[in-house]
C-alpha positions as CSV (number, residue, x, y, z in Angstrom):
1,X,-43.4,25.4,56.7
2,X,-41.0,28.1,57.9
3,X,-42.4,28.0,61.4
4,X,-41.9,24.2,61.7
5,X,-38.1,24.8,61.3
6,X,-38.2,26.9,64.4
7,X,-38.7,23.8,66.5
8,X,-35.4,22.3,65.3
9,X,-32.2,22.6,67.3
10,X,-29.2,22.4,65.0
11,X,-26.0,21.0,66.6
12,X,-22.5,20.3,65.5
13,X,-18.8,20.3,66.4
14,X,-16.0,22.6,65.1
15,X,-12.2,22.5,65.5
16,X,-10.3,25.7,66.2
17,X,-6.4,25.9,66.0
18,X,-4.2,28.3,67.9
19,X,-2.6,29.4,64.6
20,X,-5.9,30.2,62.9
21,X,-8.6,28.4,61.0
22,X,-7.3,25.0,59.7
23,X,-3.7,26.0,60.4
24,X,-4.0,29.3,58.6
25,X,-0.5,30.7,58.3
26,X,-0.6,34.0,56.3
27,X,-1.7,37.3,57.4
28,X,-2.0,40.9,56.3
29,X,-0.7,43.8,58.4
30,X,-0.6,47.6,58.3
31,X,2.7,48.6,56.9
32,X,2.7,51.7,59.1
33,X,2.7,49.5,62.2
34,X,5.2,47.1,63.6
35,X,4.9,43.5,62.3
36,X,3.4,40.9,64.6
37,X,5.6,38.0,65.1
38,X,3.6,35.0,63.9
39,X,5.0,31.5,63.8
40,X,3.7,28.4,62.2
41,X,3.6,25.7,64.8
42,X,3.5,21.9,64.2
43,X,-0.2,20.9,63.5
44,X,-1.4,24.4,64.3
45,X,0.3,24.5,67.7
46,X,-2.7,23.1,69.5
47,X,-6.4,23.1,69.0
48,X,-9.8,22.8,70.7
49,X,-13.0,21.1,69.5
50,X,-16.2,22.7,70.4
51,X,-19.8,21.5,70.4
52,X,-23.0,23.6,70.6
53,X,-26.4,24.1,69.3
54,X,-28.7,26.8,68.0
55,X,-32.4,27.5,68.1
56,X,-34.6,30.2,66.6
57,X,-34.8,31.9,70.0
58,X,-31.3,31.4,71.3
59,X,-28.2,29.3,71.4
60,X,-26.6,26.8,73.7
61,X,-23.3,27.2,75.5
62,X,-20.1,26.3,73.9
63,X,-18.8,22.9,75.2
64,X,-15.1,22.1,74.8
65,X,-14.5,18.5,74.0
66,X,-11.2,17.0,75.1
67,X,-10.0,13.8,73.5
68,X,-12.2,11.5,71.5
69,X,-15.8,11.8,72.4
70,X,-17.5,8.5,73.2
71,X,-21.2,7.9,73.4
72,X,-21.2,8.3,77.3
73,X,-19.5,11.7,77.1
74,X,-21.8,12.8,74.2
75,X,-24.9,11.9,76.3
76,X,-23.5,13.9,79.2
77,X,-22.9,17.0,77.0
78,X,-26.3,16.9,75.2
79,X,-28.3,16.1,78.4
80,X,-26.8,19.1,80.2
81,X,-27.5,21.4,77.2
82,X,-31.0,20.0,76.5
83,X,-32.0,20.4,80.1
84,X,-30.7,24.0,80.3
85,X,-31.7,25.3,76.9
86,X,-33.9,23.2,74.6
87,X,-37.4,24.4,75.4
88,X,-36.2,28.0,75.9
89,X,-34.6,28.2,72.4
90,X,-36.9,25.9,70.4
91,X,-40.1,25.6,72.5
92,X,-41.9,22.4,73.7
93,X,-41.8,19.4,71.4
94,X,-38.5,20.5,69.9
95,X,-36.7,18.4,67.3
96,X,-33.0,17.6,67.8
97,X,-30.7,17.6,64.8
98,X,-27.3,15.9,64.7
99,X,-25.2,14.6,61.9
100,X,-24.5,10.9,61.3
101,X,-21.2,10.6,63.2
102,X,-20.8,7.1,64.6
103,X,-21.0,8.3,68.2
104,X,-24.4,9.9,67.4
105,X,-25.7,6.6,65.9
106,X,-24.6,4.5,68.9
107,X,-27.4,2.4,70.4
108,X,-26.9,3.9,73.8
109,X,-27.4,7.4,72.3
110,X,-30.6,6.2,70.5
111,X,-31.8,4.8,73.7
112,X,-31.2,8.1,75.5
113,X,-33.3,10.0,73.0
114,X,-36.1,7.3,73.2
115,X,-36.1,7.4,77.0
116,X,-36.3,11.2,77.0
117,X,-38.9,11.2,74.3
118,X,-36.9,13.5,72.1
119,X,-37.6,13.5,68.4
120,X,-34.5,13.3,66.2
121,X,-34.5,15.0,62.8
122,X,-33.6,12.4,60.1
123,X,-30.4,13.6,58.5
124,X,-28.9,12.7,55.1
125,X,-25.4,11.3,55.0
126,X,-24.0,14.3,53.0
127,X,-25.7,17.7,53.7
128,X,-23.1,20.5,53.7
129,X,-25.7,23.1,52.6
130,X,-28.4,22.1,55.1
131,X,-27.0,22.4,58.6
132,X,-27.3,26.1,59.3
133,X,-24.9,25.9,62.4
134,X,-22.1,25.6,59.8
135,X,-22.9,29.2,58.8
136,X,-22.6,30.2,62.5
137,X,-19.2,28.4,62.7
138,X,-18.0,30.4,59.7
139,X,-19.1,33.7,61.3
140,X,-17.6,32.6,64.7
141,X,-14.3,31.6,63.0
142,X,-14.0,35.0,61.2
143,X,-14.7,36.8,64.5
144,X,-12.2,34.7,66.5
145,X,-9.4,35.1,64.0
146,X,-10.3,38.7,63.0
147,X,-7.2,40.6,61.8
148,X,-5.3,37.3,61.3
149,X,-5.2,36.8,65.1
150,X,-3.3,33.9,66.5
151,X,-3.3,32.6,70.1
152,X,-0.4,31.7,72.4
153,X,-2.4,29.4,74.7
154,X,-5.4,27.2,74.5
155,X,-7.0,29.1,77.3
156,X,-6.8,32.4,75.3
157,X,-8.4,30.7,72.4
158,X,-11.2,29.3,74.5
159,X,-11.9,32.8,76.0
160,X,-12.1,34.3,72.5
161,X,-14.4,31.6,71.3
162,X,-16.8,32.0,74.2
163,X,-16.7,35.8,74.0
164,X,-17.5,35.8,70.2
165,X,-20.2,33.2,70.6
166,X,-21.9,35.1,73.3
167,X,-21.7,38.3,71.2
168,X,-23.2,36.7,68.0
169,X,-26.4,38.5,67.2
170,X,-29.5,36.2,67.4
171,X,-30.9,38.0,64.3
172,X,-28.1,36.3,62.3
173,X,-29.4,32.9,63.5
174,X,-33.0,33.9,62.9
175,X,-32.2,34.8,59.3
176,X,-30.5,31.4,58.8
177,X,-33.7,29.7,60.0
178,X,-35.8,31.8,57.7
179,X,-33.5,30.7,54.8
180,X,-34.3,27.0,55.3
181,X,-37.3,26.7,53.0
182,X,-35.3,28.3,50.1
183,X,-32.3,26.0,51.0
184,X,-34.6,22.9,50.7
185,X,-35.9,24.1,47.3
186,X,-32.4,24.7,46.0
187,X,-31.0,21.4,47.3
188,X,-34.0,19.6,45.6
189,X,-33.5,21.5,42.3
190,X,-29.8,20.6,42.3
191,X,-30.5,16.9,43.1
192,X,-28.6,17.2,46.4
193,X,-25.7,19.0,45.0
194,X,-24.0,22.2,46.3
195,X,-26.0,25.3,46.6
196,X,-25.2,29.0,47.1
197,X,-25.6,28.5,50.9
């Protein structure tokens, strides 16, 4: 069972703000050092939305999404990533996971997967404990904002995200994959409720 999960590519989006995770506006500093000047900007001062995917043997590039993603743009992003990474990170006959966002359920997107003969993992409407890329987003967010870091420009934020994503140890991702059988057992035992994951 554990090895079957290794064929799944988990994907998702994540928002990052210039001022910190979800507009985080408090920080701790060393009293022996000069204070950093941190300001709270309207709506976090700017943000980026990223998309990526992970596999047991690697991860996809970070893609920055500007504006609202429609089905055409979504297909462009996933096609580029699938072509470049899918078999390398999940082997032949990989299975693609995506949540139930409306753009993912559009007929043109379904047609794309059918045309490319890509199997989609059926996904429940509410599954906060099942998509292991969420754990990666948590690790990435902590790394990007380490030391209560804030960013002046969107370009600086993008560079930090790419750098920390590239430096994320693949063993962390492998451990998440290896946790999937236990996650399933716990979700079932809790009738779909929250788990320790």
